[in-house]
N, C-alpha and C positions, 0 to 999 in steps of 0.2 A: 608397085609394092615394095621393091628394093629401096627406093628413095625414102618412102615413108618409114620403113624399118630402120634405115640409117639415121633419119631424124629422131626416131624414137630412141635409138641407142645414145645419141647425143643428150637427149633429155634424161635418160637413165643415169648418165654420168653425173649430172647435176643433182638429181634426186638422191643418188647413192651418197654423194658427198654430204648433202644436207642431213640425210637420215643417219649416216654413220656418225657425224659430228654430234647430232642431237642425242643419239643413243649413248655415246661415250660420256657426254656431258651429264646426262641423267644418271648414269651408272657410277660416275666418279665419287659422289658423296658417300655412297654405300661402301665403296672400296676403301676410301680414306678412314671411315669409322672402323671397318673390320680390320684394317691394317694395324691400327692402334690396339684393338682388342687382342688380335693374334700375337702381337709383340708382347703385350702384357702377360698373356698366358704362357708364352715361351719363357719369359723371365721368372714367372711364378714357379713353373715346373723346374727350372734350373735351381732356384733357391730351395725348393722343397725336395729336390732330387727324385722326382717321379720317374719311374721306369715305364716306358711305353710298351704296350702289348703284353700278352700272356706267354709265359715260358713254354717252350716246346722241347721235346726230348731229342728229336732228330736235329742234326747239325745242318746249318745252311751255308752253302758255298758262297764265296765272295762273287759279286756280280761280274759278268764278263765285261771286258772293255768294249765300248760301243763299236769299235772297228772290227772286232772279231767276227768271223763268218760262221753262220749257222746252216746255210744252205747255198748250193750253187749247181746250176745245170743249164743246158741249152733248151730253149723253149720257143715255140712259134708264138709270135706276138703281133697283134694288129696295130700297126703304127699310125702316126698322125697323117700319113699320106694314104690311109685306107688301103694299105697293102700288108699282106702277111709276110713277116720276115723272121728269120731265126735270130734270137737274141740270147745272150748269156746272162741269166738271171742270178743275182747274188743277194742274199738276205743277211744283213749284219745284225749284231746283238742289240742295236737300237731299234730293230724291227722295221727298218726302212727297206724298200725293195728297189734294187738297182738293176737297170737294164743296159748291158754293154753290147757293143757291136758284135763282139765275138769273145771267145775264151782267150784268144791271143791278145786282144786289146786290153782285156782285164788284167792278164798276167803282166803286161808291160806297164801297168799303172795308169793307163789312159782313163780320163774321167768318164763316168757313166753317161750314156746318151739321155736316159730318163731316170728320174728318181721318184718313185711312187710312195706316198704316205696314205695307206688305205684306211684312214680314220673314219669310223662310222660305216664302213663298207659291209656289203653282203655278198657272199660267195654262192654262185649257183652253177650247176653243171648240166642243166637242161635248157634248151632254147625256149620251150613252152613256159617254164617258170620265170625265166628272165624276161620274156616278153610281157608276162603278166605284171611283173614289177615295174617295167618301163611304162606300161599303159596306166598303171595306178599313179605314177609320178607325173603323168601328163594330164593336166586339168582340161581335157578336151570338152568344149561346150556342146559338141555334137554327140558326145557319148557313144552309145551303142548303135547309133543310126548308120554308122559306116561299116564297111566290111572289116574283118579281123586284120590285125597288123601283119605286114609282110616281114620276113626275116630281116634282121639287122644287117647281116652280111653272110656271104657263103663261107662256110667253115671248111678248111682244107683237110680235116681229119675227123675221126669218129668221136673224139673225146674233148669237147670244148670246156672252157672254164670262163665264166662271166663274173667280173668284179663290178658290182653296182655301187656307185659312190654318191652321197648326197651333195647336191649343188656343183659337182665336178664331173668331168668327162669319165665315162665308164671305160674299163680296160678289158681286153679279150685275149685269151690264151688258148692254145690247142696242143693236144698230145696224141701220140699214136699208141702209147702203152698205158694200161690202167694203173699199173704200179707207180709209174712216174707221176701220173695225174694225182693219184691219192696222196703221194708225198708232198706235192706242190700245194694241193688244197689244204693239207694239214698245216704246213708252215704259213700259208696265207691267212688262215683263220687265227693262228698264233699272232701274226702281225696285227690283225685287226683288234684282237683283245688287248694286246699290249699298247698299241697306239691309242686305243680308247681310254685306257685306265691308268697307265703308268704315271703320267704327269699328275693326275688328280689324286693318286694314292699317296703322294709325297706329304710328309708331315712338316715341311718347311713353312715358315710364317707366311710367306707371300702366297703360296698355294692355298693354305687354309683360309687366309683372308679373302682370296678371290672366290673360293667356293661359297663362303658365307655371304659375300656381297652379291653373287649371282642368285643365291637362295632368296635373300631379302628383296632384291630388285624384281625378281619374277613374282614374288609374293605380293609386292606392292601393286602389281598389275592384276592380281587375282588368280595367279597360277600357283597352286599349292602342291600339285602332283609331282611325282618323280618325272624328270624331264629326259626324254630319250636322246636329246641332242647335247646333253652334258658329256661330251666326249672330246678327247684330244687336249691340246695345249690351251692356255688362257686366251690367246688370240683367236684360235679356232672356235672356242666356245662363244666368245663375244661376236664373232662373225655369224655364227648360227643364230644368235639373238637378233642381230640386225636383219638377217635374211627372213626370219620368222615374221618380222614386221613388214618387210618389203614385198614378199611374195604375193599377198593379196592385191597390192597395187599393180604389180607386174601382170597378174592375171587379168585384172580389169582393163588395163590400158592396152596390153599387147595382143592377147588372144583374139579379140574381135577383128584385129587388123591382119591376122594371118590368113593367107589364101593358099590355094593349091591342095594337093593331096595330103593325106594324113602324115606320111613319112616326112615330107618337106616341112610341114608345120611343126612336127616334133623336133626336127633338126634345128629349126630356127629358135624354138622355145628353149631347148636345152642349151644351145650355144649362148643364148642371152642370159640364162640363169648362171651358167659357168662364168661368163664375163663379169656379171654383177658380183658374184661371190669373190672373184679374184680382186676386183676393184675395192670391195668392202674390206677384205682381208688386208690388202696393202695399206689402205688408209688407217686401219685400226692399229697396225703394227707400231707405227711411230707414236701415235697418241697414247697407246697403252704403256709403251716403254717410258714415255715422259711422265705419266701418272705414277708408275712404279718408282721411278727415280725420286720424284717428289716425296713419296711416302717413306722411302728409305732414308732420305735426309731428315724427315720429320721424326722418325723413330730414333735416329741417332741423337737428336737434340733432346728427346724425352727420356732417354735411358737412365741418366743420372737421377732425374726427378722421380721416376717410377721406382727405382731401387731404394731411394731414401724414404719414400712414402709407401712402401709395399704393404706393411702391416695395416696402415690406415685404409688403403685401397681395398684390401681383402676384407676388413671389418665392414666397410661400406657395402661391399658386394654381398656379404652374408646378410646384412640388414635388409638390403633391397630384395634379395631372394625370398626372405621371410615374408615381407610385405606382399610380394607378387603371389606367393603361394596362397596366402590368405585371400587374395583377390579372386584367383581363378580356380581354387581347389574344388569348390562345390560343383560348379557347372562342368568342369573337366572330368571329375570322377563320375558324375552322373551320366555324361555322354558316353564315356568309355564303358561303364558297366552295362549300359543299355544297348549300345550300338557297335561296340568293338569286342568286348570280352566274350559274348556268346559265339563269335565266329572264329576266335583265335585257334581253337582246337582243330576245326575243319580245315582252316588255311594251312596250319602246321602240317597236317596229314598230307595235304596236296604237295607240300614242299618236301617232306621227309622221304616219300617213296622214291622219286627220281634221283634226288641228291644222294641219298644213302646207297642207292643202286650204283650210281656213278663211282662213289668212293670205294665200294666193295669191288667193282670191276678193276679199279686201279690196284687194289691190294692183291687180287688174284693175278693180275699181270706181273706185279712186282715179285710175288712168290714164285711164279712159273719161271721168270727170268733169272732170279737168284738161284733157284734149283738147277737150272741149265748151266749157269756159270760155275756153280760149285762142282758140277759133274764134269764139265769140259775144261776147267781151269788148267793151265793158263791160256789154252788155245781159244776158248770161247769167251774171253773176258772183255767184251765190248761194252763196258759199263757206261761210258759216257753217252751212248746212244739211247739208253733206257728212258731217260727223262723226256724224250721228244718223239721217238718212233713208237708206233703202235698205240698211241693214246687216243686216236680219233674214235675208236669203238667205245672207249670209256666215256668220251664226251657225249656220244649219242644218247646215253641214258638221261642226261640232263636236258638235252635239246627239247624234249617233250614238254618242258615247262612253258615254252613259248606259246603253246596252244592251251595247256591246262590253266594257266594263270589269266588267260583272257576273260574267263568267267568273272573275275574280280572287277572288271571294268565298270559294270553297272553299279555295284554296291559301293566300291571305294574309289571309282574312277582311276584305277591303276592300269596303266598300259605299257609300263617299261619292263616287261618280263625279260627282254634281252639283257638288261643290266644284271639281273639275278643270275641268268645263265652264264654270262661271261665272267662274272666274279667267281662263281662256283668252279668253272672250268680252269680259271687261273690258279685257284687254290689247289685243285687236283694236280695240275702240272707242277706247281711249286712243291707239293708234298712228295710227289714222285722223285723230283730232282733232289730234295733233301734226303730221301731214303737212299738213293743211289750214292750220294756223297758220303753219307754216314757209313754205309757198307764199305766203301773204299777205305775210309779212315780206319775202321775197325780191322779190316783185313790186313792193311799195311802194318799196323801196330802188332797184331797177333802173329803174323807170319815172321816178323822180325824177331819176336821173342821165342816162338816155338816153330822153327822152320821144319822140324821133323814130324809135326802133327798137323799136316795141312788139312786133311779131311775133317777132323773134329773141330779145328779152329774155324774153318769156313762154315760149318753147320751151326756152331754157336753164334757166329757173327750174323748169319741169316736169321736165326730165331730172335736174336736181340733186336735187330732192325725191324722185324715184323711186329714185335711187341711194342716198340716205340712208335711205329707207324699207327697201330691201333689207338694208342693214347692220343697222339696228335690229331688223328682223323676225327676222333670224338670231340676234341676241343674245337677244331676248326668248324665242324658241322654245326655245333651248337652256336658258334658265333655267326655263321651264315644264316641260320634260322632266325636268330634274334634280329639281325640287321634287315633281313628280308621282311619280317613281320612289321618292323618299324617303318620301313620304306613303303609298304603296302597300305598301312592303316593310319599313320600319323597325318598325312595330308587331309584325310577326311575329318579328323579331329579338329585340325586347325581351321579348315574351311567352315565347319559348323560353328565354332566359337568365335570366329573372326568378327562378326557384326558387333558382338558385345565387348570384345577385347582388342579392337583394331588399334587403339591408341597406345597399346602396351606391346610394342614389337618384341620386347625381350622375353615375353612369357613362353615362347616356343620351347625353351629349354625345360620348362616345368611339365608341359604336355608330354614331352619325350620321357621324362623320369617316371611319370605315372604309367605310361604305356609299357616301358621296360619292366616295371614292377609287375604289371599284369601278366606279361609274357613269362617272366621268371616263375610266377605262381602257376601258370599252365604247365611248365616243365615239372615242377616239384610235386604237384598234386594230381595231375591227370595223365601224364605221358612218361613213358620210359624209352630211353634211347637204346637201340640194339646195335652193338658194335660188331 
């Protein structure tokens, strides 16, 4: 068996190389086109002096340097030698997880023994739930014919934490105190959300071009739905694309050859998937960087021409949009009115309950903490901790959407509820951090001007921040609802109209405009937001 598995791994190397090269080759034309489009849009916004985003009242703090530390503590970690060892865990502002041999080695500046990027990860705190996740990820042809899975390992304490990662080795931690575990789980979930989204939220040309290219590339293959593996950096996303194509072949070729008990078969399977992913990721890194350099050079050469012909390009774009609207307007409006508009209100109600409850919990937490700080100032002024501590209870209000939105799978084939949850929780965290920063600024300024009126100054600052919080919360929630509704329903519209409009790839922008108009109508005529 071992020899056949070894030969299979050699075969995998060649298959991976071929599949990765083919995937990048097929993806490249989409990226080249979208690179030009994104660069043109950037120049157009620059000329027209567009201001991105909607103004908010609360002030936003400058981002921390990537090297700044958000969390550090000693933790039991299950290492590569399958032994539990105490490691000193450090989380930096780039949301990477460093594991040092000890606090002493960290203080001396010694490099971390491990660096984890928990992109796409899931945090679990019960062995039963973790085992269920592992069993689901193992495509066992024997299914339920065998006995239940045995424990992964003996845990040396009462409070385990399991970090399940797609295509990569899972990580295990253990704690003796619930308070320490809760704090670690909170920062670990923060890491996952930020590792998933931060790169993809960038408005830089290259990121926007990459997102559009992935969108059209998957759409070309008939995938219109929101993709749950659109997480992490561009190289990670492309690796996920390749793995999506490779996994069926791996299952067909490898699983029948696996012998022995279920734990051993699982070990070989997951080790093979991990090795495949690492190989794919490494092969993509160089090819993708070469493609990006090629496009950077191309846009540099085109810049002067685009600037000189900007008016003519914009006029041509407007003309084309008008023609496309005439082409797809009738079938698009008909489908939306019959199959989307009747459900918008009910979907919106499903979203509004948990999301509004989450933001209200953040407001109550903020008010309680500001009241405490005003009462105890200056002894109780630990303002910098407000944005990160005690937020996990607020996030729980939104987590229920993972189950509630599953009902949309049948009608709209929507299955990426995790993205909605993570985006909402990130906005909640950012809003809290903005409120804390604004309160600090108001307090510093007011106390400098009126040092003898501390109580009244602090009360006024608190009330002003809460008022600004309410305004920003309403603005952010409306944006979340709109984006979620588009994310849920737009793929169904495109999937339905694709047979008649497949040759017109650019019309996707028009479907989105129609849908956003319908959503706006739902807000204005049927629903009221309660702040």
